[in-house]
N, CA, C and O atoms as a CHARMM CRD file, in Angstrom:
* protein
*
  308
    1    1 MET  N     -5.69500  19.54500  -3.17000 PROA 1      0.00000
    2    1 MET  CA    -4.33800  19.79500  -2.43500 PROA 1      0.00000
    3    1 MET  C     -4.92700  18.79400  -0.82300 PROA 1      0.00000
    4    1 MET  O     -6.09500  18.48200  -0.59000 PROA 1      0.00000
    5    2 THR  N     -3.76900  18.49700   0.01700 PROA 2      0.00000
    6    2 THR  CA    -3.85400  17.57900   1.10200 PROA 2      0.00000
    7    2 THR  C     -4.37800  18.38900   2.39500 PROA 2      0.00000
    8    2 THR  O     -3.83600  19.39800   2.84800 PROA 2      0.00000
    9    3 ASN  N     -5.57800  17.73600   2.92500 PROA 3      0.00000
   10    3 ASN  CA    -6.05900  18.44200   4.27500 PROA 3      0.00000
   11    3 ASN  C     -4.72900  18.12000   4.88800 PROA 3      0.00000
   12    3 ASN  O     -4.02300  17.11400   4.82300 PROA 3      0.00000
   13    4 PRO  N     -4.53400  19.77900   5.77600 PROA 4      0.00000
   14    4 PRO  CA    -3.49500  19.54400   7.01500 PROA 4      0.00000
   15    4 PRO  C     -4.01900  18.64800   7.94300 PROA 4      0.00000
   16    4 PRO  O     -3.21400  18.52300   8.86600 PROA 4      0.00000
   17    5 ASN  N     -4.87700  18.06600   8.08100 PROA 5      0.00000
   18    5 ASN  CA    -5.40700  17.08900   9.06400 PROA 5      0.00000
   19    5 ASN  C     -5.12400  15.45100   8.43400 PROA 5      0.00000
   20    5 ASN  O     -5.74700  14.50800   8.92200 PROA 5      0.00000
   21    6 SER  N     -4.20100  15.26000   7.39500 PROA 6      0.00000
   22    6 SER  CA    -4.00100  14.30100   6.90700 PROA 6      0.00000
   23    6 SER  C     -3.74400  13.18100   7.81300 PROA 6      0.00000
   24    6 SER  O     -4.25000  12.06200   7.72800 PROA 6      0.00000
   25    7 LEU  N     -2.78200  13.65600   8.81900 PROA 7      0.00000
   26    7 LEU  CA    -1.86900  13.14900   9.86300 PROA 7      0.00000
   27    7 LEU  C     -3.00500  12.71800  10.74900 PROA 7      0.00000
   28    7 LEU  O     -2.73000  11.64200  11.28000 PROA 7      0.00000
   29    8 HSD  N     -3.95300  13.09000  11.02700 PROA 8      0.00000
   30    8 HSD  CA    -5.01200  12.95500  12.08800 PROA 8      0.00000
   31    8 HSD  C     -5.43100  11.32500  11.99900 PROA 8      0.00000
   32    8 HSD  O     -6.03400  11.03800  10.96400 PROA 8      0.00000
   33    9 GLY  N     -5.22900  10.37900  12.80400 PROA 9      0.00000
   34    9 GLY  CA    -5.64100   9.07500  13.05100 PROA 9      0.00000
   35    9 GLY  C     -4.73500   8.14400  12.37800 PROA 9      0.00000
   36    9 GLY  O     -5.13800   6.98200  12.33200 PROA 9      0.00000
   37   10 VAL  N     -3.44200   8.43300  11.77200 PROA 10     0.00000
   38   10 VAL  CA    -2.43900   8.02300  11.21600 PROA 10     0.00000
   39   10 VAL  C     -1.66200   7.72000  12.39300 PROA 10     0.00000
   40   10 VAL  O     -1.57100   8.62600  13.22200 PROA 10     0.00000
   41   11 THR  N     -0.98300   6.43100  12.67300 PROA 11     0.00000
   42   11 THR  CA    -0.02000   6.30800  13.81000 PROA 11     0.00000
   43   11 THR  C      1.47700   6.60600  13.37700 PROA 11     0.00000
   44   11 THR  O      1.59700   6.78900  12.16500 PROA 11     0.00000
   45   12 LEU  N      2.43100   6.67700  13.98800 PROA 12     0.00000
   46   12 LEU  CA     3.68000   6.85400  13.50200 PROA 12     0.00000
   47   12 LEU  C      4.24000   5.46000  12.69800 PROA 12     0.00000
   48   12 LEU  O      4.82700   5.37100  11.61900 PROA 12     0.00000
   49   13 GLU  N      3.91900   4.66400  13.43100 PROA 13     0.00000
   50   13 GLU  CA     4.35500   3.36900  12.80100 PROA 13     0.00000
   51   13 GLU  C      3.53600   3.12900  11.64500 PROA 13     0.00000
   52   13 GLU  O      4.01000   2.33600  10.83100 PROA 13     0.00000
   53   14 GLN  N      2.23700   3.71300  11.34900 PROA 14     0.00000
   54   14 GLN  CA     1.62500   3.62500  10.06500 PROA 14     0.00000
   55   14 GLN  C      2.49300   4.35600   8.59200 PROA 14     0.00000
   56   14 GLN  O      2.61400   3.95700   7.43300 PROA 14     0.00000
   57   15 ILE  N      3.08400   5.83900   9.46700 PROA 15     0.00000
   58   15 ILE  CA     3.39600   6.13900   8.34500 PROA 15     0.00000
   59   15 ILE  C      5.07800   5.86800   7.92100 PROA 15     0.00000
   60   15 ILE  O      5.63600   6.08300   6.84500 PROA 15     0.00000
   61   16 VAL  N      5.58900   5.35700   9.10100 PROA 16     0.00000
   62   16 VAL  CA     7.04900   4.79400   8.59500 PROA 16     0.00000
   63   16 VAL  C      6.79700   3.59400   7.88700 PROA 16     0.00000
   64   16 VAL  O      7.46200   3.58100   6.85200 PROA 16     0.00000
   65   17 THR  N      6.01200   2.45200   8.05100 PROA 17     0.00000
   66   17 THR  CA     5.68600   1.67100   7.05900 PROA 17     0.00000
   67   17 THR  C      5.11300   1.97700   5.60300 PROA 17     0.00000
   68   17 THR  O      5.42400   1.23200   4.67300 PROA 17     0.00000
   69   18 ARG  N      4.40100   2.90600   5.43400 PROA 18     0.00000
   70   18 ARG  CA     4.05000   3.24600   4.31200 PROA 18     0.00000
   71   18 ARG  C      5.17700   3.79800   3.50100 PROA 18     0.00000
   72   18 ARG  O      5.33400   3.48500   2.32100 PROA 18     0.00000
   73   19 LEU  N      5.92100   4.58400   4.11300 PROA 19     0.00000
   74   19 LEU  CA     6.95200   5.35600   3.74900 PROA 19     0.00000
   75   19 LEU  C      8.05700   4.19300   3.18600 PROA 19     0.00000
   76   19 LEU  O      8.65800   4.37700   2.12800 PROA 19     0.00000
   77   20 ALA  N      8.24700   3.03300   3.97400 PROA 20     0.00000
   78   20 ALA  CA     9.36000   2.07800   3.59600 PROA 20     0.00000
   79   20 ALA  C      9.11900   1.30600   2.51800 PROA 20     0.00000
   80   20 ALA  O      9.97100   0.96700   1.69700 PROA 20     0.00000
   81   21 ASP  N      7.41200   0.88100   2.49700 PROA 21     0.00000
   82   21 ASP  CA     7.09500   0.21800   1.23100 PROA 21     0.00000
   83   21 ASP  C      6.89100   0.83100   0.06200 PROA 21     0.00000
   84   21 ASP  O      6.87200   0.28800  -1.04200 PROA 21     0.00000
   85   22 TYR  N      6.69700   2.28000   0.37200 PROA 22     0.00000
   86   22 TYR  CA     6.73100   3.10000  -0.80100 PROA 22     0.00000
   87   22 TYR  C      7.82600   3.64900  -2.07000 PROA 22     0.00000
   88   22 TYR  O      7.79900   3.84400  -3.28500 PROA 22     0.00000
   89   23 TYR  N      8.85900   3.75700  -0.82600 PROA 23     0.00000
   90   23 TYR  CA    10.15700   4.14800  -1.46800 PROA 23     0.00000
   91   23 TYR  C     11.32900   3.12500  -1.09100 PROA 23     0.00000
   92   23 TYR  O     12.27400   3.25800  -1.86800 PROA 23     0.00000
   93   24 GLY  N     11.51700   2.21700  -0.19300 PROA 24     0.00000
   94   24 GLY  CA    12.07700   1.54300   0.05900 PROA 24     0.00000
   95   24 GLY  C     13.04400   1.94600   0.97900 PROA 24     0.00000
   96   24 GLY  O     13.29700   3.13400   0.77600 PROA 24     0.00000
   97   25 TRP  N     13.68700   1.49400   1.88600 PROA 25     0.00000
   98   25 TRP  CA    14.73800   1.78900   3.36800 PROA 25     0.00000
   99   25 TRP  C     15.91400   2.71700   2.27700 PROA 25     0.00000
  100   25 TRP  O     16.24800   3.88500   2.47600 PROA 25     0.00000
  101   26 GLU  N     16.26000   2.08300   1.44500 PROA 26     0.00000
  102   26 GLU  CA    17.26200   2.73800   0.98300 PROA 26     0.00000
  103   26 GLU  C     16.88900   4.07500   0.55000 PROA 26     0.00000
  104   26 GLU  O     17.22900   5.04200   1.23100 PROA 26     0.00000
  105   27 GLU  N     16.07400   4.24700  -0.75600 PROA 27     0.00000
  106   27 GLU  CA    15.64000   5.36900  -1.02200 PROA 27     0.00000
  107   27 GLU  C     15.06400   6.78000   0.11200 PROA 27     0.00000
  108   27 GLU  O     15.26500   7.98800  -0.01600 PROA 27     0.00000
  109   28 LEU  N     14.36800   6.08800   1.10600 PROA 28     0.00000
  110   28 LEU  CA    13.97300   6.50000   2.32300 PROA 28     0.00000
  111   28 LEU  C     15.28900   7.18600   3.31900 PROA 28     0.00000
  112   28 LEU  O     15.10300   8.15000   4.06200 PROA 28     0.00000
  113   29 GLY  N     16.26600   6.67000   3.20500 PROA 29     0.00000
  114   29 GLY  CA    17.33000   6.81500   3.75900 PROA 29     0.00000
  115   29 GLY  C     18.03700   8.16400   3.25800 PROA 29     0.00000
  116   29 GLY  O     18.56200   9.03100   3.95700 PROA 29     0.00000
  117   30 ARG  N     17.91800   8.11500   1.92600 PROA 30     0.00000
  118   30 ARG  CA    18.44500   9.25700   1.08100 PROA 30     0.00000
  119   30 ARG  C     17.63900  10.71800   1.17100 PROA 30     0.00000
  120   30 ARG  O     18.19000  11.81800   1.13300 PROA 30     0.00000
  121   31 ARG  N     16.24300  10.47900   1.29700 PROA 31     0.00000
  122   31 ARG  CA    15.47400  11.97400   1.23700 PROA 31     0.00000
  123   31 ARG  C     15.23600  11.90300   2.71500 PROA 31     0.00000
  124   31 ARG  O     14.53700  12.87700   2.99500 PROA 31     0.00000
  125   32 VAL  N     15.47900  11.24300   3.72600 PROA 32     0.00000
  126   32 VAL  CA    15.63600  11.74600   5.28200 PROA 32     0.00000
  127   32 VAL  C     16.81800  10.99500   5.55600 PROA 32     0.00000
  128   32 VAL  O     16.86600   9.76500   5.53400 PROA 32     0.00000
  129   33 SER  N     18.00700  11.94700   5.88100 PROA 33     0.00000
  130   33 SER  CA    19.38100  11.50400   6.15600 PROA 33     0.00000
  131   33 SER  C     19.10500  11.33700   7.82600 PROA 33     0.00000
  132   33 SER  O     19.25500  12.26200   8.62500 PROA 33     0.00000
  133   34 ILE  N     18.77100  10.28100   8.10000 PROA 34     0.00000
  134   34 ILE  CA    18.97800   9.80800   9.83500 PROA 34     0.00000
  135   34 ILE  C     19.31400   8.51600   9.59500 PROA 34     0.00000
  136   34 ILE  O     18.89100   7.91400   8.60800 PROA 34     0.00000
  137   35 ARG  N     20.22100   7.90800  10.61500 PROA 35     0.00000
  138   35 ARG  CA    21.10400   6.63200  10.64500 PROA 35     0.00000
  139   35 ARG  C     20.11700   5.65500  10.82000 PROA 35     0.00000
  140   35 ARG  O     20.41300   4.55100  10.36300 PROA 35     0.00000
  141   36 CYS  N     19.03400   5.76200  11.35300 PROA 36     0.00000
  142   36 CYS  CA    17.82000   4.79900  11.44700 PROA 36     0.00000
  143   36 CYS  C     17.12000   3.99800  10.11400 PROA 36     0.00000
  144   36 CYS  O     16.65800   2.86200  10.00900 PROA 36     0.00000
  145   37 PHE  N     17.22200   4.81900   9.40500 PROA 37     0.00000
  146   37 PHE  CA    16.83400   4.65000   7.82800 PROA 37     0.00000
  147   37 PHE  C     17.71500   4.07300   6.88800 PROA 37     0.00000
  148   37 PHE  O     17.41500   3.52700   5.82600 PROA 37     0.00000
  149   38 GLN  N     19.20300   4.30600   7.54600 PROA 38     0.00000
  150   38 GLN  CA    20.43100   4.06900   6.93800 PROA 38     0.00000
  151   38 GLN  C     21.30400   2.81700   7.12200 PROA 38     0.00000
  152   38 GLN  O     22.01500   2.28700   6.26800 PROA 38     0.00000
  153   39 ASP  N     21.09800   2.41400   8.50600 PROA 39     0.00000
  154   39 ASP  CA    21.86400   1.55100   9.13500 PROA 39     0.00000
  155   39 ASP  C     21.21700   0.55000   9.74100 PROA 39     0.00000
  156   39 ASP  O     20.74800   0.60000  10.87800 PROA 39     0.00000
  157   40 ASN  N     21.17300  -0.62300   8.79400 PROA 40     0.00000
  158   40 ASN  CA    19.88500  -1.68400   9.34400 PROA 40     0.00000
  159   40 ASN  C     18.85700  -1.37800   9.61900 PROA 40     0.00000
  160   40 ASN  O     18.45500  -1.66900  10.74500 PROA 40     0.00000
  161   41 PRO  N     18.08400  -0.73100   8.79200 PROA 41     0.00000
  162   41 PRO  CA    16.88500   0.02800   8.94900 PROA 41     0.00000
  163   41 PRO  C     15.55400  -1.16600   9.52800 PROA 41     0.00000
  164   41 PRO  O     15.36900  -2.27600   9.02900 PROA 41     0.00000
  165   42 SER  N     14.77700  -0.57600  10.65700 PROA 42     0.00000
  166   42 SER  CA    13.64300  -1.57200  10.86700 PROA 42     0.00000
  167   42 SER  C     12.75000  -0.41900  11.47900 PROA 42     0.00000
  168   42 SER  O     13.08800   0.64800  11.99200 PROA 42     0.00000
  169   43 VAL  N     11.31700  -1.05400  11.23100 PROA 43     0.00000
  170   43 VAL  CA    10.45800   0.08100  11.72200 PROA 43     0.00000
  171   43 VAL  C     10.42300   0.04400  13.46800 PROA 43     0.00000
  172   43 VAL  O     10.04900   1.06300  14.04700 PROA 43     0.00000
  173   44 GLY  N     10.76800  -0.98800  14.14400 PROA 44     0.00000
  174   44 GLY  CA    11.28500  -0.79200  15.39300 PROA 44     0.00000
  175   44 GLY  C     12.30400   0.48900  15.65100 PROA 44     0.00000
  176   44 GLY  O     11.92700   1.51300  16.22100 PROA 44     0.00000
  177   45 SER  N     13.47100   0.31500  15.21600 PROA 45     0.00000
  178   45 SER  CA    14.24600   1.22300  15.55700 PROA 45     0.00000
  179   45 SER  C     13.86800   2.45500  15.12300 PROA 45     0.00000
  180   45 SER  O     14.16400   3.29900  15.96900 PROA 45     0.00000
  181   46 SER  N     13.29300   2.95900  14.07700 PROA 46     0.00000
  182   46 SER  CA    12.78300   4.17800  13.62400 PROA 46     0.00000
  183   46 SER  C     11.95700   4.76700  14.55900 PROA 46     0.00000
  184   46 SER  O     12.03500   5.90900  15.01400 PROA 46     0.00000
  185   47 LEU  N     11.22400   3.97000  14.78900 PROA 47     0.00000
  186   47 LEU  CA     9.95300   4.33500  15.80600 PROA 47     0.00000
  187   47 LEU  C     10.61500   4.73800  17.05100 PROA 47     0.00000
  188   47 LEU  O     10.23100   5.74800  17.64000 PROA 47     0.00000
  189   48 LYS  N     11.70000   3.93500  17.54800 PROA 48     0.00000
  190   48 LYS  CA    12.19200   4.83600  18.76700 PROA 48     0.00000
  191   48 LYS  C     12.79900   5.90300  18.60700 PROA 48     0.00000
  192   48 LYS  O     12.43700   6.86900  19.27900 PROA 48     0.00000
  193   49 PHE  N     13.87000   6.03500  17.69400 PROA 49     0.00000
  194   49 PHE  CA    14.30800   7.27400  17.40300 PROA 49     0.00000
  195   49 PHE  C     13.43400   8.21700  17.21400 PROA 49     0.00000
  196   49 PHE  O     13.46500   9.10300  18.06900 PROA 49     0.00000
  197   50 LEU  N     12.50900   8.35100  16.21700 PROA 50     0.00000
  198   50 LEU  CA    11.44500   9.37500  15.85800 PROA 50     0.00000
  199   50 LEU  C     10.50400   9.49400  17.07800 PROA 50     0.00000
  200   50 LEU  O      9.96000  10.59700  17.01900 PROA 50     0.00000
  201   51 ARG  N     10.18000   8.94000  17.93700 PROA 51     0.00000
  202   51 ARG  CA     9.58000   9.29200  19.43300 PROA 51     0.00000
  203   51 ARG  C     10.23900  10.34900  20.24900 PROA 51     0.00000
  204   51 ARG  O      9.72100  11.24600  20.91400 PROA 51     0.00000
  205   52 LYS  N     11.62100  10.02200  20.03700 PROA 52     0.00000
  206   52 LYS  CA    12.39400  11.19600  20.86500 PROA 52     0.00000
  207   52 LYS  C     12.87000  12.56300  20.13600 PROA 52     0.00000
  208   52 LYS  O     13.20800  13.59800  20.71000 PROA 52     0.00000
  209   53 THR  N     12.82700  12.36100  18.92300 PROA 53     0.00000
  210   53 THR  CA    13.69300  13.38200  18.01100 PROA 53     0.00000
  211   53 THR  C     12.50000  13.93000  17.37200 PROA 53     0.00000
  212   53 THR  O     11.95800  13.31300  16.45500 PROA 53     0.00000
  213   54 PRO  N     11.97800  15.24900  17.87200 PROA 54     0.00000
  214   54 PRO  CA    10.96400  15.76000  17.26900 PROA 54     0.00000
  215   54 PRO  C     11.44100  16.28600  15.58300 PROA 54     0.00000
  216   54 PRO  O     10.71900  16.03800  14.61800 PROA 54     0.00000
  217   55 TRP  N     12.63700  16.96200  15.47300 PROA 55     0.00000
  218   55 TRP  CA    12.83700  17.21300  14.17000 PROA 55     0.00000
  219   55 TRP  C     12.68600  16.54100  13.17000 PROA 55     0.00000
  220   55 TRP  O     12.31000  16.89500  12.05200 PROA 55     0.00000
  221   56 ALA  N     13.08800  15.16700  13.69000 PROA 56     0.00000
  222   56 ALA  CA    13.35800  13.94700  12.48100 PROA 56     0.00000
  223   56 ALA  C     11.76300  13.54700  12.18200 PROA 56     0.00000
  224   56 ALA  O     11.25000  13.40200  11.07200 PROA 56     0.00000
  225   57 ARG  N     11.06400  13.39900  13.61600 PROA 57     0.00000
  226   57 ARG  CA     9.76000  13.17400  13.48400 PROA 57     0.00000
  227   57 ARG  C      9.14700  14.08400  11.99100 PROA 57     0.00000
  228   57 ARG  O      8.55900  13.58000  11.03400 PROA 57     0.00000
  229   58 THR  N      9.48800  15.45200  12.17800 PROA 58     0.00000
  230   58 THR  CA     8.64800  16.29200  11.73200 PROA 58     0.00000
  231   58 THR  C      8.96600  16.09000  10.01400 PROA 58     0.00000
  232   58 THR  O      8.17300  16.28100   9.09100 PROA 58     0.00000
  233   59 LYS  N     10.30700  15.66900   9.94700 PROA 59     0.00000
  234   59 LYS  CA    10.80100  15.39300   8.64600 PROA 59     0.00000
  235   59 LYS  C      9.95500  14.56000   7.84200 PROA 59     0.00000
  236   59 LYS  O      9.49100  14.80000   6.72700 PROA 59     0.00000
  237   60 VAL  N      9.80800  13.45600   8.63300 PROA 60     0.00000
  238   60 VAL  CA     9.10800  12.17200   8.18800 PROA 60     0.00000
  239   60 VAL  C      7.54400  12.18100   7.95800 PROA 60     0.00000
  240   60 VAL  O      6.88500  11.52600   7.15100 PROA 60     0.00000
  241   61 GLU  N      7.17600  13.02200   8.80800 PROA 61     0.00000
  242   61 GLU  CA     5.61000  13.55600   8.28800 PROA 61     0.00000
  243   61 GLU  C      5.46000  14.40900   7.30900 PROA 61     0.00000
  244   61 GLU  O      4.43700  14.42300   6.62500 PROA 61     0.00000
  245   62 GLU  N      6.40100  15.17100   7.13500 PROA 62     0.00000
  246   62 GLU  CA     6.35600  16.06000   5.87500 PROA 62     0.00000
  247   62 GLU  C      6.54300  15.07300   4.54700 PROA 62     0.00000
  248   62 GLU  O      5.79300  15.08100   3.57200 PROA 62     0.00000
  249   63 LEU  N      7.62300  14.28500   4.71200 PROA 63     0.00000
  250   63 LEU  CA     7.69600  13.57900   3.68800 PROA 63     0.00000
  251   63 LEU  C      6.30200  12.51600   3.38000 PROA 63     0.00000
  252   63 LEU  O      5.97300  12.14000   2.25500 PROA 63     0.00000
  253   64 TYR  N      5.77000  12.24200   4.35500 PROA 64     0.00000
  254   64 TYR  CA     4.61300  11.15400   4.07600 PROA 64     0.00000
  255   64 TYR  C      3.18200  12.08400   3.41600 PROA 64     0.00000
  256   64 TYR  O      2.41500  11.60100   2.58400 PROA 64     0.00000
  257   65 LEU  N      3.05500  13.39900   3.95900 PROA 65     0.00000
  258   65 LEU  CA     2.27200  14.10200   3.63400 PROA 65     0.00000
  259   65 LEU  C      2.58600  14.56500   1.77700 PROA 65     0.00000
  260   65 LEU  O      1.69800  14.88300   0.98600 PROA 65     0.00000
  261   66 TYR  N      4.01400  14.47600   1.47800 PROA 66     0.00000
  262   66 TYR  CA     4.29000  14.72700   0.35700 PROA 66     0.00000
  263   66 TYR  C      4.04900  13.52700  -0.54300 PROA 66     0.00000
  264   66 TYR  O      3.70000  13.70500  -1.71000 PROA 66     0.00000
  265   67 MET  N      4.20100  12.47500  -0.10700 PROA 67     0.00000
  266   67 MET  CA     4.07000  11.09200  -0.61000 PROA 67     0.00000
  267   67 MET  C      2.49200  11.19100  -1.11200 PROA 67     0.00000
  268   67 MET  O      2.16100  11.05000  -2.28900 PROA 67     0.00000
  269   68 LEU  N      1.51700  11.47300   0.04800 PROA 68     0.00000
  270   68 LEU  CA     0.13300  11.37400   0.02300 PROA 68     0.00000
  271   68 LEU  C     -0.19700  12.53200  -1.43200 PROA 68     0.00000
  272   68 LEU  O     -0.80300  12.17400  -2.44300 PROA 68     0.00000
  273   69 ARG  N      0.26800  13.68700  -1.24400 PROA 69     0.00000
  274   69 ARG  CA     0.04800  14.69100  -2.53200 PROA 69     0.00000
  275   69 ARG  C      0.41300  14.30900  -3.82600 PROA 69     0.00000
  276   69 ARG  O     -0.14300  14.67600  -4.86100 PROA 69     0.00000
  277   70 LYS  N      1.53200  13.43200  -3.71000 PROA 70     0.00000
  278   70 LYS  CA     2.17600  13.35000  -5.30600 PROA 70     0.00000
  279   70 LYS  C      1.30900  11.92000  -5.62400 PROA 70     0.00000
  280   70 LYS  O      0.93200  11.80100  -6.79000 PROA 70     0.00000
  281   71 HSD  N      1.01800  10.99500  -4.82100 PROA 71     0.00000
  282   71 HSD  CA     0.13500  10.25700  -5.17700 PROA 71     0.00000
  283   71 HSD  C     -0.95100  10.36900  -5.47900 PROA 71     0.00000
  284   71 HSD  O     -1.38700   9.72500  -6.43300 PROA 71     0.00000
  285   72 ARG  N     -1.74900  11.23400  -4.75500 PROA 72     0.00000
  286   72 ARG  CA    -3.19900  11.87300  -5.24100 PROA 72     0.00000
  287   72 ARG  C     -3.22300  12.09600  -6.41700 PROA 72     0.00000
  288   72 ARG  O     -3.93500  11.48000  -7.20900 PROA 72     0.00000
  289   73 LEU  N     -2.13500  13.38200  -6.82900 PROA 73     0.00000
  290   73 LEU  CA    -1.94200  13.89500  -8.46500 PROA 73     0.00000
  291   73 LEU  C     -1.74800  12.74000  -9.28900 PROA 73     0.00000
  292   73 LEU  O     -2.24800  12.91900 -10.39900 PROA 73     0.00000
  293   74 THR  N     -1.26700  11.75000  -9.16800 PROA 74     0.00000
  294   74 THR  CA    -0.97300  10.42900 -10.23200 PROA 74     0.00000
  295   74 THR  C     -2.31600  10.05900 -10.33600 PROA 74     0.00000
  296   74 THR  O     -2.67700  10.18000 -11.50700 PROA 74     0.00000
  297   75 PHE  N     -3.21900   9.65300  -9.59300 PROA 75     0.00000
  298   75 PHE  CA    -4.17600   9.07800  -9.62400 PROA 75     0.00000
  299   75 PHE  C     -5.35900   9.88000 -10.19400 PROA 75     0.00000
  300   75 PHE  O     -6.34600   9.37300 -10.72800 PROA 75     0.00000
  301   76 GLU  N     -5.14300  11.17500 -10.01700 PROA 76     0.00000
  302   76 GLU  CA    -6.11800  12.52100 -10.84400 PROA 76     0.00000
  303   76 GLU  C     -5.95700  12.51100 -12.18000 PROA 76     0.00000
  304   76 GLU  O     -6.95500  12.64100 -12.88900 PROA 76     0.00000
  305   77 GLU  N     -4.56200  12.34000 -12.80500 PROA 77     0.00000
  306   77 GLU  CA    -4.30600  12.36400 -13.84900 PROA 77     0.00000
  307   77 GLU  C     -4.96300  11.68300 -14.93900 PROA 77     0.00000
  308   77 GLU  O     -4.54600  11.81300 -16.09000 PROA 77     0.00000
């Protein structure tokens, strides 16, 4: 099980970068339906939007935690 403090010490920039590397922008835009992931995506534009939009940031953080849990299960099998 992932510790609820898994976000402690992880910056929003690291989260967005890791998600984009893991899923790719296209899949990330499908999983979290926000324009900054779908329309000419970049880390910079995503950070600007996510820092101003708490509901979107929450969705991105939840997806990041899901990715960590999924990744951990893959390695434990």
